[in-house]
C-alpha positions in Angstrom: 98.0 174.9 251.2 95.8 174.1 248.3 93.7 171.0 248.8 94.1 170.0 245.1 97.6 168.7 246.0 96.2 166.0 248.3 95.1 162.9 246.4 93.8 161.1 249.5 93.7 161.6 253.3 91.2 159.0 254.5 92.4 159.0 258.1 92.8 162.8 258.3 96.5 162.5 259.0 97.6 165.5 256.9 97.4 168.7 258.9 97.0 172.0 257.0 99.6 174.5 258.1 98.5 177.9 259.3 98.8 180.7 256.8 102.1 182.5 257.3 101.9 186.3 257.4 104.8 188.6 257.1 105.5 190.5 260.4 105.7 194.3 260.2 109.2 194.4 261.7 111.6 191.7 260.5 114.6 193.3 262.1 117.0 196.0 261.4 120.6 196.7 260.3 122.9 199.6 260.9 125.3 200.7 258.3 128.6 201.3 260.1 129.9 203.5 257.3 131.3 203.5 253.8 135.0 202.8 253.6 137.6 203.0 250.8 139.2 199.7 249.9 142.6 200.6 251.3 141.0 201.8 254.6 138.9 198.6 254.8 142.0 196.4 254.2 144.0 198.2 256.8 141.6 197.0 259.6 141.1 193.4 258.2 143.1 190.3 257.3 142.8 188.4 254.1 142.0 184.7 254.9 142.5 182.2 252.1 139.7 180.0 251.0 139.4 176.2 251.1 141.1 174.2 248.3 141.3 170.5 247.7 144.6 170.3 249.6 144.0 172.9 252.4 141.2 173.9 254.8 140.0 177.5 254.7 142.0 179.9 256.9 140.0 180.5 260.1 141.2 183.6 262.1 141.1 183.9 265.8 139.2 186.9 267.4 138.9 188.3 270.9 135.9 186.5 272.4 136.2 187.6 276.0 138.1 190.1 278.2 138.3 189.6 281.9 140.1 191.4 284.7 142.3 188.9 286.6 144.2 188.8 289.9 148.0 189.5 289.9 150.1 186.6 288.6 152.3 185.2 291.3 154.3 182.4 289.5 156.2 182.5 286.3 154.4 181.2 283.3 155.8 179.3 280.3 154.3 182.0 278.1 155.9 184.9 280.0 157.1 187.8 277.9 157.3 191.6 277.9 155.9 193.3 274.8 155.1 196.9 275.2 152.4 198.1 272.9 151.8 201.5 271.4 148.7 203.3 270.0 147.5 202.2 266.7 146.8 198.9 264.9 148.4 195.8 266.5 148.7 192.4 264.8 149.0 189.7 267.5 150.9 186.6 266.5 151.6 183.3 268.1 152.8 180.0 266.5 151.8 181.0 262.9 148.1 181.3 263.8 145.9 184.0 262.2 144.4 186.7 264.4 142.2 189.6 263.5 143.9 193.0 263.9 143.4 194.8 267.2 143.3 198.6 267.7 145.0 200.1 270.7 144.3 203.6 271.9 146.4 205.0 274.8 144.0 207.6 276.3 146.8 209.8 277.8 150.5 210.3 277.9 150.9 208.2 281.1 149.0 205.2 279.8 150.8 201.9 279.1 149.8 198.5 277.9 152.2 195.5 278.0 151.7 191.9 277.0 153.0 189.8 279.9 151.8 186.3 278.9 151.3 185.1 275.4 149.7 181.9 274.2 147.7 180.7 271.1 144.3 180.8 272.9 144.8 183.9 275.1 147.2 186.6 276.2 147.4 188.7 279.4 148.2 192.4 279.6 149.2 194.8 282.3 147.5 198.2 281.9 148.6 201.4 283.6 146.3 204.4 283.1 143.4 204.3 280.6 143.6 202.3 277.4 141.0 201.3 274.8 141.5 198.0 273.0 139.1 197.7 270.1 136.0 199.2 271.8 136.8 198.0 275.3 137.9 200.6 277.9 140.5 199.3 280.4 142.0 200.9 283.4 144.8 200.0 285.8 145.1 196.2 286.3 145.7 192.8 284.6 143.5 191.6 281.9 143.1 188.2 280.1 142.0 188.3 276.4 140.6 184.9 275.3 140.4 184.0 271.6 137.8 181.9 269.7 138.1 180.7 266.1 136.0 182.2 263.4 135.4 179.0 261.5 135.4 179.3 257.7 134.7 176.7 255.0 134.3 179.0 252.0 136.2 178.2 248.8 137.1 181.9 248.2 139.4 184.3 249.9 137.8 186.7 252.3 138.7 190.0 254.1 137.7 189.7 257.8 137.8 192.2 260.6 136.2 193.4 263.9 133.3 195.6 263.3 134.3 197.7 266.3 137.4 198.9 264.5 135.2 200.3 261.7 132.8 201.8 264.2 135.5 203.5 266.3 138.6 204.0 264.3 138.4 203.6 260.5 138.0 206.7 258.3 134.4 206.8 257.0 134.0 208.1 253.4 130.3 208.6 253.4 130.5 212.4 253.1 133.0 212.1 250.2 130.7 209.7 248.3 127.6 211.9 248.9 129.6 214.9 247.5 130.5 212.9 244.4 126.9 211.9 243.9 125.8 215.6 244.4 128.4 216.8 241.8 127.1 214.2 239.3 123.5 215.1 239.8 124.2 218.9 239.7 126.1 218.5 236.4 123.0 216.9 234.8 
């Protein structure tokens, strides 16, 4: 802080801040990959931006997965929805949810939604199943949702990064080959 900016400090009330120095390591980031637009859109959902009349769409995402004890009494949200391998789009009462990827690890594996609500759903797993990047084995599981709050005035594609890390087709090698061909031609 330059002392020329201070006109008067008779009582020595103005403290000069310590000089800020840039740390060597500010942090890091990891590139998950490079994805073509159609591959990117396959694993995301388009959420509308805020307008004068409407709030921005805020999707729900899986916040927590917990193994639970067997359910003894019938629930209002009871259902039986058998899921298969691949991309799954959960829905309940017109709410928006991020896509989920299900991977049945062997032929005997099964996953079935047995309770379905807006804020959570419960599944019965038999065998080995991956849901996004979570490995599940025999038992009952509760998937709790949280809302990804948005206030942006623009539309936005939103998805779980785990889907890109584990399942989406990376186009990095294709892009490098294109760059190599361009540089080799010149």
